[in-house]
N, C-alpha and C positions, 0 to 999 in steps of 0.2 A: 451526395454531391457537396462541393464545397459551395463555400456561403458567397463565393466572389463568382459563382457562376460556373464555374471552370467545366468544361465539357456538355454543357446545354447546347452545344450546336449539334454536336454528335447526334445528343439524345433525341434532339428535335427530327435528326436528318432519319435516326433507325425508326422514328415514329411516322415517315411522312406518308407512306401509302395508306396507313390505318387510320389517318388523319383526314387526308383527303378522301376517304369515302363516307366517313363520319361529319365531317363539315360540310360537304357539299351541298347536303340538303337546305342550307340557309347560309350563301356564301358572305353574301350582304352585310346579314349580323356579324359578322366575324372582322369581315375589313374596317368594319365602324366602329368596332371596340379595340383595333390592334391602330386605327388609325389617330383615336381619342388617346392612344398612348405615347404617341410620336414614335413610332418604328417604323413609319415609312416618310419617305422625304414627299412634298407635293407633287413630283411628278412620278413618283412611283406608284401614288396613290392612284394617280389618274392613269396610269397603263394598266394596273391590277384592276380596276372599277371595267375599264373600258374591254375587256375580257368577257364574253359573252357564257362560256361554257362552263356549269359551276364548279365540275373538276380540274379543269385549267387555271380559274379562279383563287382556289385556293393553291394548286399547288406552286403558280406566281408569287403568292403571297409567302409562304413557307421559303421558298427559294431567297425572297428579299431579306426575310428574317433572318433565316441563318447564315446569310452571306455578310449580315451585319456584326457577326459575333458570338461569343458566350453570353453578355450582358443583353443583350435584346434578345436573344432566344430564352432566355430563364426569364425574361418580365412575360414573354407571351405564353413560357408552359405555366406559368404560376396564372395568368388571364384563362389559360382553359381550365385551369383547377378551381378559379371564380366559380360564385353560385348563377352568376350573368349567363356562363356557358355550359356549366352541370344542368340546367335549368331547360336551357335550349335543346341542348343535346345530350341527352339523359347517359347514352352509350360513353361518354367521357368519362364515368365515375371510375373507368379503371384506372384511369393519369394518378389520381387518387393513393393508390394503391402500390403502384411504382415505387421502388424502394429508390431513395436518395443517388445512391453509386450503383451502378450497374453496368454493365455491356450491350450490345444490341440483341444478343441472343435472350438475356432474361425481360428487354422489353417485350420482344415480339412473342414471348412465353404469356405473361403477364397478358396481353391485349387478346392472343390467342383465345387463354383461358376462359377471360372475361365474356368473350364474344359466344364460345359454345355454354358458357352457362346462361347467358341471355337465352341462345335458341331453345335451350332446354326448358329453361321455364315456359318461354312462349309455346315448346308442344306441348309439354304439360298443361297447360292452360286452353279452355277453349275456345274458340277464335269466337270473338263476339262480333256479330255482325249484327245492322239494325234490326231483322228481323227474330233473331234467334235473343235479343235482349230482348225484345219485345214481347215474344214466349213466354220469358221467365215472370214479366209482369213488372222489369225495371222501364226507367225512360227511352226511348228510344234517338237513337243517334241520328242528326239528320244526312239524309242523303243527297248525292252529286244533282240526281233530279230534281231534289226540291231547292236546290243553291239554284239552278240553272233558272228554274220558275220564277224564282226572288229574285234575280239578277234581272230579269223585265219589269222588275218593278221599280227599280233604284234608276233614281234622275242622276244629276248633275253633282247633286249635293252627295255622292258615294266615298268621295275623300275625308269630307266632314263626316259622315256616320261611322267610317273604316277606322279612324282618327279616337274620334268620341265614345262611339258604341261597343266599338268591336276591339279597340285597343290595339291599334295596328299601328306602327310607328310612320311616322311620315317618310320617313327614305326608302321603306320597302311598299308604300304604296307609288312614290314616285318613280321605282323599281318594273313594279306590275304596270302602267301606265304606258313605261318605255317599251319592254314586253310586248305591246297590245295596242298597237298606237292607228289600229284601223277599226278596232271593234267595241263599243262603250259597252257591251254586253258581257264580252268576254274580259272585259278589264274587271267590271264588277264580279264575277261568277270567280276569278282567279283573287282575287279578297275575301271571298266567302269560303273559298279553297282553304286559305291562308289560315284564317282564322280557325276553321275545322280542323286543322291540323296543328296548331298551336295547343287547344283545347282538349283535344286526346279524348277520352274518353266522358269529357263532360260536353264534347259537342254536340248535346241535344237541340230535337228542333223547339222543345219546348223555352229551352234555354234561351236560345235565338231570337224567337218570339219576344221572350221578355226585354231582351237589349234594345229590338227594334222600336218599341210600340212606347219609350217612355222619352221623357225630357223635351227639348227643341227639335232633337230629328227622329221625332216617332212619326213610323208610316204609316197609311191610311190603313184600319183593320182590313180593309176586304182584297189589302195587297198581300199580307204576310198571315190573316189567321187560316191558311191552309197547314199553316206549319203545326197548329193543335190539333187538324182532321188525324183519326186512328189509321192506321195504315195493316 
């Protein structure tokens, strides 16, 4: 691909369906980064953010970027190759393997090959459920029923706990609050699920307990000690 970004719009369009599938896991994260780079006008940002369906949200974002031309599309592609996106969406690592000049069939082939490789690796490794991990003697991943029980014990300071203890961004917390306007417990549960998803194999019950029992946001021991109980 030329330095001036020639062909970037077509390249982004050729990857559109696959990117929608990958980025829909956390569309707000992508939107905030795109907005910080000036890829959207204020009106476009509001319109995209107002879309509640994750897939449609990413679709509209991609459409806005590609319509702006090759320069904006190139910036967006570079964003997807950056650490912030690669860490949040590991499956984007296939973008780094794409050649600088290629047609649509090449892009689709590389992405499909990367996806097949991911599935082979997943099939080759044993599914590590909390029960299996515990049977191996390793730390057990926190379960949803534990998170729901914990959600009952977190009060109005849930956003502070989310930001300071769980390292969840303010924008994500506000989105969770908007998604669950009528149930405090569901808001807190969604926040805890977000933490578990982001931490992957490090989302153990013991680690969550450690995060919630320190500093100014520490919860009473009797409200979180059940996380340390063997299962």
